[in-house]
C-alpha positions in Angstrom: -88.8 -12.3 -15.1 -85.8 -13.1 -13.1 -84.2 -16.6 -13.3 -82.8 -18.6 -10.5 -79.0 -18.3 -10.4 -76.7 -20.9 -11.9 -73.7 -21.9 -9.9 -70.5 -23.7 -10.7 -67.8 -24.0 -8.1 -66.4 -26.0 -5.3 -63.1 -26.8 -3.8 -61.5 -27.7 -7.1 -63.3 -25.2 -9.4 -63.7 -21.5 -9.7 -67.0 -20.0 -8.6 -69.5 -18.4 -11.0 -73.0 -17.2 -10.5 -75.2 -16.1 -13.4 -78.6 -14.4 -13.0 -80.6 -13.5 -16.1 -83.4 -10.9 -15.8 -85.7 -10.4 -18.8 -87.5 -7.1 -18.3 -89.2 -7.3 -21.7 -89.0 -9.1 -25.0 -86.0 -7.0 -26.2 -83.9 -6.6 -23.0 -81.8 -9.2 -21.2 -79.8 -8.1 -18.1 -77.2 -10.6 -16.9 -75.6 -10.2 -13.5 -72.4 -12.3 -13.1 -70.6 -12.9 -9.8 -67.3 -14.8 -9.2 -64.7 -15.7 -11.8 -65.1 -15.7 -15.6 -62.3 -17.6 -17.3 -61.5 -20.8 -19.3 -63.1 -23.0 -16.7 -66.4 -21.0 -16.2 -66.9 -19.5 -19.7 -68.7 -22.5 -21.1 -71.2 -22.4 -18.2 -72.1 -18.8 -19.1 -72.5 -19.6 -22.7 -74.7 -22.6 -22.0 -76.8 -20.6 -19.5 -77.5 -17.8 -21.9 -78.4 -20.0 -24.8 -81.8 -20.5 -23.3 -82.5 -16.8 -23.2 -81.0 -15.7 -26.4 -82.8 -13.6 -29.1 -83.0 -10.3 -27.2 -82.1 -7.1 -29.1 -80.3 -5.5 -26.1 -77.9 -7.3 -23.8 -76.6 -5.8 -20.6 -74.0 -7.3 -18.4 -73.8 -6.1 -14.8 -70.3 -7.1 -13.6 -69.7 -5.3 -10.3 -69.3 -8.6 -8.5 -67.0 -10.2 -11.1 -63.8 -10.8 -9.1 -61.7 -12.1 -12.0 -61.9 -12.1 -15.8 -59.3 -13.1 -18.4 -59.3 -13.2 -22.2 -61.3 -16.5 -22.2 -63.9 -14.9 -20.0 -64.1 -11.8 -22.3 -64.5 -14.1 -25.2 -67.4 -15.9 -23.5 -69.1 -12.5 -22.9 -68.7 -11.5 -26.6 -69.9 -14.8 -28.0 -73.1 -14.3 -26.0 -73.6 -11.1 -28.0 -74.5 -13.2 -31.1 -77.9 -11.9 -32.4 -78.1 -8.9 -30.1 -78.2 -5.4 -31.7 -76.5 -3.8 -28.7 -74.3 -4.9 -25.8 -73.3 -2.9 -22.8 -71.4 -3.5 -19.6 -72.7 -1.8 -16.4 -71.0 -1.4 -13.0 -67.8 -3.1 -14.1 -65.5 -4.3 -11.3 -61.8 -3.1 -11.4 -60.6 -6.4 -13.1 -63.2 -5.9 -15.9 -62.3 -2.2 -16.4 -58.6 -3.2 -16.6 -59.2 -5.9 -19.2 -61.5 -3.7 -21.3 -58.8 -1.0 -21.2 -56.1 -3.3 -22.2 -58.0 -4.5 -25.3 -59.4 -1.1 -26.2 -63.0 -1.8 -25.4 -63.8 0.8 -22.8 -66.7 2.1 -25.0 -68.7 -1.0 -23.9 -69.0 0.5 -20.4 -72.2 2.4 -19.7 -72.7 4.2 -16.5 -76.4 4.5 -16.8 -78.8 1.5 -16.6 -81.0 1.0 -19.7 -84.6 2.3 -19.5 -87.3 -0.3 -19.6 -89.4 -0.3 -22.7 -93.0 0.9 -22.0 
């Protein structure tokens, strides 16, 4: 099941698009595009509350143009309750931030396999 994207943005606000794809009862794949920071982090948290409870959480971040420490915190607080978390296809800003904070191990180059 793929959800409709949530948008925040406009002339005075950063842009964020969140699409959550629930392939099965245990896997949640979240694609994020735009900017993830102090202004947009609460939107991500609110959006993912409705689809929490999955054991595996994957963030696809190839289209994330900006992320700061507040954005990383928003990602990590979404982890609550999941057994595993992974970041796929990270953009250069995401790679740089994860490297700065020593969290490169969250990057996975292979997409998770769907549960039969």
